[in-house]
C-alpha positions as CSV (number, residue, x, y, z in Angstrom):
1,M,165.8,54.2,113.7
2,N,162.4,54.4,115.5
3,A,162.7,50.8,116.8
4,C,165.7,51.3,118.9
5,H,164.8,54.9,119.8
6,N,161.4,53.7,121.2
7,L,162.7,50.9,123.2
8,D,165.1,53.4,124.8
9,E,162.2,55.8,125.5
10,I,160.1,53.1,127.0
11,A,163.0,51.6,129.1
12,G,163.3,55.3,130.5
13,L,160.0,54.8,132.3
14,S,161.5,52.1,134.6
15,Q,162.9,53.2,137.9
16,R,164.3,49.8,138.7
17,G,166.4,49.1,135.6
18,Q,164.2,46.4,134.2
19,T,161.1,46.7,132.2
20,L,158.6,43.8,132.6
21,S,156.8,42.7,129.5
22,I,153.0,42.2,128.9
23,V,153.8,38.4,129.0
24,D,155.1,38.9,132.6
25,L,151.8,40.8,133.4
26,V,149.6,38.1,131.9
27,S,151.7,35.4,133.7
28,A,151.1,37.3,137.0
29,N,147.3,37.6,136.3
30,T,147.6,41.4,136.4
31,L,145.4,41.2,133.2
32,T,144.4,38.4,130.8
33,A,145.9,37.6,127.4
34,E,142.5,38.9,126.1
35,M,142.8,42.3,127.7
36,A,146.4,42.6,126.6
37,A,145.5,41.8,123.1
38,Y,142.7,44.7,123.2
39,G,145.1,47.1,124.6
40,L,148.0,46.3,122.2
41,Y,145.7,46.2,119.1
42,A,144.4,49.7,120.1
43,M,147.7,51.0,120.6
44,A,148.9,49.7,117.1
45,H,146.0,51.9,115.7
46,G,147.1,55.1,117.4
47,A,145.3,55.0,120.7
48,S,146.0,57.4,123.5
49,V,146.2,55.8,126.9
50,L,146.2,56.5,130.5
51,T,147.0,54.0,133.4
52,A,145.8,55.2,136.8
53,A,145.9,54.1,140.4
54,M,145.9,56.3,143.5
55,P,148.6,54.4,145.6
56,G,152.1,54.3,144.3
57,N,153.8,50.9,143.4
58,A,150.4,49.7,142.0
59,G,152.0,49.0,138.5
60,K,150.6,51.8,136.4
61,T,154.0,52.8,134.8
62,T,154.9,49.2,134.1
63,L,151.5,48.7,132.4
64,L,152.0,51.9,130.4
65,A,155.4,50.6,129.2
66,C,153.9,47.3,128.3
67,L,151.2,48.7,126.2
68,L,153.6,51.1,124.5
69,A,155.2,47.9,123.2
70,G,152.2,47.7,120.8
71,I,152.7,50.9,118.9
72,S,153.3,50.8,115.2
73,A,156.8,50.5,113.9
74,R,156.1,53.9,112.0
75,S,155.4,55.7,115.3
76,R,158.0,57.7,117.1
77,I,157.9,58.2,120.9
78,V,158.6,61.7,122.1
79,T,159.1,62.0,125.8
80,I,157.9,65.3,127.1
81,S,160.8,66.1,129.3
82,S,159.7,69.6,130.0
83,D,156.6,71.8,129.3
84,A,158.7,73.8,126.9
85,L,158.9,70.8,124.5
86,L,155.0,71.1,123.9
87,A,155.7,74.3,122.0
88,R,157.5,72.2,119.2
89,F,154.4,70.4,118.3
90,D,152.4,72.2,115.4
91,G,149.7,70.9,113.0
92,R,149.1,67.4,112.1
93,P,152.3,65.3,112.0
94,A,153.2,63.5,108.6
95,T,154.1,60.2,110.5
96,P,152.6,58.9,113.7
97,E,154.0,60.0,117.1
98,V,153.3,59.4,120.7
99,M,153.8,62.1,123.3
100,L,155.0,60.3,126.4
101,I,154.5,61.8,129.7
102,H,155.9,59.9,132.5
103,E,153.3,61.1,134.9
104,I,150.6,63.8,135.0
105,G,151.7,64.9,138.2
106,S,153.4,67.9,140.1
107,G,157.1,67.5,141.0
108,P,160.6,68.2,139.6
109,W,161.0,64.8,138.2
110,Y,161.9,63.9,134.6
111,G,158.9,63.6,132.3
112,Y,156.3,64.9,134.7
113,L,153.7,67.5,133.6
114,W,151.2,69.4,135.6
115,G,149.1,72.7,135.5
116,K,147.7,74.2,132.2
117,H,150.4,72.4,130.3
118,V,148.5,69.1,130.7
119,S,145.5,70.9,128.9
120,R,147.9,71.8,126.1
121,A,149.0,68.2,125.8
122,F,145.3,67.0,125.4
123,E,144.8,69.7,122.9
124,L,147.7,68.4,120.7
125,I,146.1,65.0,120.4
126,Q,144.8,64.2,117.0
127,P,145.1,61.8,114.2
128,N,148.8,60.7,114.1
129,R,149.4,62.0,117.4
130,A,148.7,60.2,120.6
131,L,149.4,60.8,124.2
132,A,150.5,58.1,126.8
133,S,150.8,58.7,130.5
134,C,150.1,57.9,134.1
135,I,148.0,59.4,136.8
136,H,147.0,59.1,140.5
137,A,143.3,58.3,140.3
138,D,141.1,55.3,141.3
139,T,137.9,56.0,139.5
140,L,136.8,57.7,136.3
141,D,135.0,60.3,138.1
142,Q,137.9,61.0,140.2
143,L,140.2,61.2,137.1
144,Y,137.7,63.4,135.3
145,G,137.8,65.6,138.4
146,I,141.5,66.0,138.4
147,L,141.9,66.6,134.7
148,T,139.1,69.3,134.5
149,S,140.1,71.1,137.6
150,D,141.0,74.8,137.4
151,E,144.6,73.8,138.1
152,L,144.8,71.6,135.0
153,G,141.9,72.9,132.8
154,V,141.4,70.0,130.5
155,P,138.1,70.7,128.5
156,E,135.4,68.2,129.1
157,T,135.3,67.8,125.2
158,D,138.9,66.6,125.3
159,L,138.5,63.9,127.9
160,T,137.5,61.3,125.3
161,K,140.5,61.8,123.3
162,M,142.0,59.5,125.7
163,D,141.0,56.1,123.9
164,L,142.0,53.8,126.8
165,I,142.0,54.2,130.5
166,C,143.2,51.3,132.7
167,F,142.7,51.7,136.5
168,M,144.9,49.4,138.8
169,H,144.4,47.9,142.2
170,L,147.1,47.0,144.8
171,D,146.8,44.8,147.9
172,R,149.1,42.9,150.1
173,M,148.8,39.1,149.8
174,D,150.9,37.1,152.4
175,N,154.4,38.0,151.6
176,T,153.8,39.6,148.2
177,Y,151.7,42.2,146.3
178,R,148.7,41.6,144.1
179,R,148.4,44.0,141.3
180,R,145.4,43.9,139.0
181,V,143.9,46.0,136.2
182,V,140.5,46.3,137.9
183,T,138.8,48.2,134.9
184,M,139.6,49.0,131.4
185,Y,137.6,51.7,129.7
186,E,137.5,52.7,126.0
187,A,136.5,55.6,123.7
188,F,137.4,55.6,120.1
189,G,136.5,58.1,117.2
190,D,133.4,60.2,117.9
191,A,132.8,58.8,121.4
192,T,131.1,61.1,123.9
193,E,132.1,59.1,127.0
194,H,134.2,56.3,128.2
195,R,132.6,52.8,128.4
196,L,133.6,49.8,130.4
197,L,135.5,47.2,128.4
198,F,136.7,44.9,131.1
199,R,136.2,44.4,135.0
200,W,138.1,42.4,137.5
201,N,136.2,40.6,140.2
202,P,138.1,40.4,143.5
203,D,136.0,37.5,144.9
204,D,137.2,34.9,142.3
205,D,140.1,36.9,140.9
206,R,138.8,36.6,137.4
207,F,138.1,39.3,134.5
208,A,135.1,39.8,132.6
209,R,134.6,41.4,129.1
210,I,131.6,43.8,129.5
211,D,130.8,45.1,126.2
212,D,133.3,45.5,123.1
213,A,130.6,46.5,120.4
214,S,131.6,50.2,120.4
215,F,135.3,49.3,120.7
216,L,135.0,47.1,117.8
217,S,133.0,49.4,115.6
218,R,135.1,52.4,116.1
219,L,138.3,50.6,115.3
220,A,136.5,49.3,112.1
221,A,135.9,52.7,111.2
222,I,139.5,53.8,111.7
223,S,140.9,50.7,110.0
224,G,138.4,50.2,107.1
225,K,137.7,46.6,108.1
226,S,134.6,44.9,109.4
227,T,133.8,44.2,113.0
228,T,134.2,40.6,112.3
229,E,137.8,41.3,110.9
230,I,138.7,43.3,113.9
231,R,137.7,40.6,116.3
232,G,139.7,38.1,114.4
233,D,142.7,40.3,114.5
234,I,142.4,40.8,118.3
235,T,142.1,37.0,118.6
236,R,145.3,36.8,116.7
237,Y,147.0,39.0,119.0
238,Q,145.7,37.0,122.0
239,Q,147.0,33.7,120.5
240,F,150.4,35.5,119.9
241,I,150.8,36.5,123.5
242,E,149.6,33.0,124.8
243,A,152.2,31.5,122.4
244,L,154.9,33.6,123.9
245,Q,153.8,32.6,127.4
246,R,154.0,28.9,126.6
247,D,157.5,29.4,125.0
248,G,158.8,31.3,128.0
249,V,159.5,34.5,126.0
250,N,159.2,37.3,128.4
251,D,162.0,39.7,127.9
252,F,160.5,43.2,127.1
253,R,162.8,43.8,124.2
254,Q,162.2,40.4,122.6
255,V,158.5,40.7,123.1
256,R,158.5,44.0,121.2
257,L,160.6,42.7,118.4
258,K,158.4,39.6,117.9
259,L,155.3,41.9,117.9
260,L,157.1,43.8,115.0
261,E,157.9,40.7,113.2
262,S,154.6,38.7,113.7
263,L,151.9,41.3,113.8
264,V,153.1,43.9,111.3
265,L,152.6,46.8,113.6
């Protein structure tokens, strides 16, 4: 069944044997429950996502795993374990699928993808087929530069196929680390650019929603709902996350199952 298969594929992202949940990240103030709700809701509606940070250990893989918990129960995760696997994709899939690339990066590690194969992966994104991955980059311009470089060759017209891009920040605080989603960008449907959705302020360690008008309107077009209905749905997601946090439910698999039970993904 997809449910067990997807959980196993997501768990495969973790190099530490344990996958933190979105509730853990909200409790750590890595992002807010509102930001988590936007991300999970977008994933439930077939969004492609990139999580990004230049330094290692910033939490981009963990964030990616947490967002993948929001995909529809009908979706199936396919880990791109080698570039040869891309040749198996053809046409529009009958049921939703998510191409999971552990990292857009060079190296002999499982699930890594580099070179012109990255351009092919972006080309394959279409309705019912999303892409989810991580990349080493700190800014949108830097990320664009890497993807459209001669080495990777992603066309500029394919950049906005990436519906959500989350940049992370890591710094040392006393004897621990502070990880924050510093910016969340969105692009849906016929978008021609990525727009800032949330921003973190390091001075007061708080997050601000910048502008969600295009996010809501594009999701409304996809789902056939009004923007008011979409906002209500996202609020319900936020309340769901806050309730799990109050109840102390933070195990990744439990959170995923409760998402399936309560939010009809």
